[in-house]
Every structure is written in C-alpha cells, then in structure tokens.
C-alpha positions as a LaTeX table, in Angstrom:
\begin{tabular}{lrrr}
\hline
Residue & $x$ (\AA) & $y$ (\AA) & $z$ (\AA) \\
\hline
Unk1 & 0.00 & 0.00 & 0.00 \\
Unk2 & 2.85 & 2.38 & 0.84 \\
Unk3 & 4.44 & 1.75 & $-2.55$ \\
Unk4 & 1.19 & 2.42 & $-4.38$ \\
Unk5 & 0.78 & 5.70 & $-2.48$ \\
Unk6 & 4.39 & 6.69 & $-3.18$ \\
Unk7 & 3.99 & 5.98 & $-6.89$ \\
Unk8 & 0.69 & 7.89 & $-6.95$ \\
Unk9 & 2.29 & 10.87 & $-5.20$ \\
Unk10 & 5.24 & 10.88 & $-7.59$ \\
Unk11 & 2.90 & 10.78 & $-10.58$ \\
Unk12 & 0.59 & 13.47 & $-9.18$ \\
Unk13 & 3.29 & 15.90 & $-8.05$ \\
Unk14 & 3.34 & 18.73 & $-10.57$ \\
Unk15 & 6.62 & 20.40 & $-11.43$ \\
Unk16 & 5.86 & 24.05 & $-12.12$ \\
Unk17 & 8.38 & 26.19 & $-13.88$ \\
Unk18 & 10.95 & 23.48 & $-14.58$ \\
Unk19 & 12.32 & 23.04 & $-18.05$ \\
Unk20 & 12.07 & 19.93 & $-20.20$ \\
Unk21 & 15.83 & 19.54 & $-19.93$ \\
Unk22 & 15.46 & 19.24 & $-16.16$ \\
Unk23 & 12.29 & 17.14 & $-16.08$ \\
Unk24 & 13.41 & 14.34 & $-18.40$ \\
Unk25 & 16.48 & 13.33 & $-16.31$ \\
Unk26 & 14.46 & 13.88 & $-13.11$ \\
Unk27 & 11.75 & 11.48 & $-14.28$ \\
Unk28 & 14.30 & 8.95 & $-15.51$ \\
Unk29 & 16.23 & 8.97 & $-12.22$ \\
Unk30 & 13.05 & 8.76 & $-10.12$ \\
Unk31 & 11.72 & 5.89 & $-12.21$ \\
Unk32 & 15.04 & 4.05 & $-12.02$ \\
Unk33 & 15.09 & 4.45 & $-8.24$ \\
Unk34 & 11.51 & 3.14 & $-7.91$ \\
Unk35 & 12.16 & 0.17 & $-10.21$ \\
Unk36 & 15.27 & $-0.80$ & $-8.20$ \\
Unk37 & 13.33 & $-0.48$ & $-4.95$ \\
Unk38 & 10.40 & $-2.54$ & $-6.23$ \\
Unk39 & 12.72 & $-5.20$ & $-7.67$ \\
Unk40 & 14.54 & $-5.54$ & $-4.36$ \\
Unk41 & 11.26 & $-5.80$ & $-2.43$ \\
Unk42 & 9.88 & $-8.44$ & $-4.82$ \\
Unk43 & 13.14 & $-10.40$ & $-4.72$ \\
Unk44 & 13.23 & $-10.33$ & $-0.91$ \\
Unk45 & 9.56 & $-11.32$ & $-0.69$ \\
Unk46 & 10.20 & $-14.24$ & $-3.02$ \\
Unk47 & 13.18 & $-15.42$ & $-0.94$ \\
Unk48 & 11.16 & $-15.19$ & 2.27 \\
Unk49 & 8.01 & $-16.86$ & 0.88 \\
Unk50 & 6.88 & $-20.18$ & 2.33 \\
Unk51 & 5.96 & $-21.40$ & $-1.15$ \\
Unk52 & 7.20 & $-20.40$ & $-4.57$ \\
Unk53 & 5.10 & $-17.42$ & $-5.74$ \\
Unk54 & 3.54 & $-17.15$ & $-9.18$ \\
Unk55 & 5.91 & $-16.09$ & $-11.94$ \\
Unk56 & 3.81 & $-13.01$ & $-12.60$ \\
Unk57 & 1.06 & $-11.64$ & $-10.35$ \\
Unk58 & $-2.31$ & $-11.94$ & $-12.09$ \\
Unk59 & $-3.89$ & $-8.76$ & $-10.70$ \\
Unk60 & $-2.90$ & $-5.53$ & $-9.03$ \\
Unk61 & $-4.26$ & $-6.86$ & $-5.72$ \\
Unk62 & $-2.01$ & $-9.94$ & $-5.89$ \\
Unk63 & 0.94 & $-7.65$ & $-6.67$ \\
Unk64 & 0.22 & $-5.57$ & $-3.57$ \\
Unk65 & $-0.08$ & $-8.74$ & $-1.45$ \\
Unk66 & 3.37 & $-9.80$ & $-2.71$ \\
Unk67 & 4.96 & $-6.92$ & $-0.82$ \\
Unk68 & 4.05 & $-6.94$ & 2.90 \\
Unk69 & 2.86 & $-3.59$ & 4.24 \\
Unk70 & 4.35 & $-4.07$ & 7.70 \\
Unk71 & 7.47 & $-6.00$ & 8.64 \\
Unk72 & 7.08 & $-9.07$ & 10.83 \\
Unk73 & 8.40 & $-8.46$ & 14.32 \\
Unk74 & 10.25 & $-11.51$ & 15.55 \\
Unk75 & 9.65 & $-12.88$ & 19.02 \\
Unk76 & 12.37 & $-13.30$ & 21.61 \\
Unk77 & 15.35 & $-15.37$ & 20.46 \\
Unk78 & 15.45 & $-19.03$ & 21.49 \\
Unk79 & 17.06 & $-19.52$ & 24.86 \\
Unk80 & 16.40 & $-15.97$ & 26.04 \\
Unk81 & 15.23 & $-15.58$ & 29.60 \\
Unk82 & 12.40 & $-13.30$ & 30.62 \\
Unk83 & 12.92 & $-11.04$ & 33.63 \\
Unk84 & 10.35 & $-12.98$ & 35.66 \\
Unk85 & 12.48 & $-16.13$ & 35.40 \\
Unk86 & 15.44 & $-14.64$ & 37.31 \\
Unk87 & 16.01 & $-15.81$ & 40.89 \\
Unk88 & 14.88 & $-12.97$ & 43.22 \\
Unk89 & 17.93 & $-13.48$ & 45.46 \\
Unk90 & 20.24 & $-13.20$ & 42.44 \\
Unk91 & 18.45 & $-10.03$ & 41.29 \\
Unk92 & 18.79 & $-8.48$ & 44.75 \\
Unk93 & 22.49 & $-9.30$ & 44.91 \\
Unk94 & 23.15 & $-7.93$ & 41.41 \\
Unk95 & 21.29 & $-4.71$ & 42.30 \\
Unk96 & 23.38 & $-4.40$ & 45.44 \\
Unk97 & 26.71 & $-4.92$ & 43.67 \\
Unk98 & 26.01 & $-3.13$ & 40.36 \\
Unk99 & 24.05 & 0.11 & 40.07 \\
Unk100 & 23.86 & $-0.50$ & 36.29 \\
Unk101 & 21.91 & $-3.77$ & 36.71 \\
Unk102 & 18.96 & $-4.16$ & 34.33 \\
Unk103 & 16.16 & $-6.44$ & 35.51 \\
Unk104 & 14.83 & $-6.64$ & 31.96 \\
Unk105 & 17.70 & $-8.78$ & 30.69 \\
Unk106 & 19.87 & $-9.43$ & 33.77 \\
Unk107 & 22.86 & $-7.50$ & 32.49 \\
Unk108 & 25.29 & $-5.01$ & 33.98 \\
Unk109 & 27.97 & $-2.65$ & 32.72 \\
Unk110 & 31.26 & $-3.64$ & 34.33 \\
Unk111 & 34.19 & $-1.34$ & 35.00 \\
Unk112 & 36.56 & $-1.35$ & 32.07 \\
Unk113 & 33.90 & $-2.95$ & 29.89 \\
Unk114 & 33.66 & 0.10 & 27.60 \\
Unk115 & 29.92 & 0.44 & 28.20 \\
Unk116 & 29.13 & $-3.06$ & 26.93 \\
Unk117 & 26.40 & $-4.95$ & 28.81 \\
Unk118 & 27.22 & $-8.43$ & 30.07 \\
Unk119 & 25.23 & $-10.90$ & 32.15 \\
Unk120 & 25.55 & $-10.14$ & 35.86 \\
Unk121 & 28.48 & $-12.29$ & 37.08 \\
Unk122 & 27.08 & $-12.82$ & 40.59 \\
Unk123 & 26.57 & $-16.50$ & 41.39 \\
Unk124 & 24.30 & $-17.63$ & 44.20 \\
Unk125 & 25.28 & $-20.95$ & 45.84 \\
Unk126 & 22.50 & $-23.55$ & 45.88 \\
\hline
\end{tabular}
C-alpha cells in the first residue's frame, strides 16, 4: 500500500516552472530508483516466501499482497530468559553490587567494559 501511495504521489506531483531539460532526467532517475526499490522488495519477498510465488502476479491486488505492508516483528530469540524467570535473590544481589543492573535482561555494565552490557556475574550458591 505504501508503494502504491508513493507511486501515486510521484505521478501526481506537478513540477511548475521546470524546463524539459530538467524534467526528463528527473523522471528517468526517479523511475530508475523506484524500479530498483520494487525489484529488491519483490526479490526479498520471493526469498522469504513459504511457497514459490507465481511467476507473474495476475492482478494488481495480488501484486500488492506480494509486498508486505508491515514488517514481521520476531519474538524473543530461542534460549532468552524473561525477567520474571530470574532468581529474586540473584536479582537483589546484582542490584546491590552493580548500580547498572537491568532487571529486563539481567545485564550489567562492568568497570573497564567500555559500556558493553554483560550478564551479571554474581553466582548464588544452591
């Protein structure tokens, strides 16, 4: 849908006062940019498709469906731990030892670590 609106806006935008010598290269460059963008989107959609898409979309609606309007937001990576799964005693100890502790992901910024977050190194004996 965004592409269709962009194309419609480009086609409907009048250029007042520009010469033919300016408008021809402008239109050629804009068209080339749009074709490259659309080709890349179609190629990426084809690579990410669950099944092989049709060689050529039959209708304008099927062409629009080929290019997703909104990107898919992936879930948490496998093996990641939610904040609620942290041991409360471990969280308390990390908070006590590191003022940079983040309960969201259980990380801290250590001295000399150049601002990089690492998992809190505190270990609680069982």
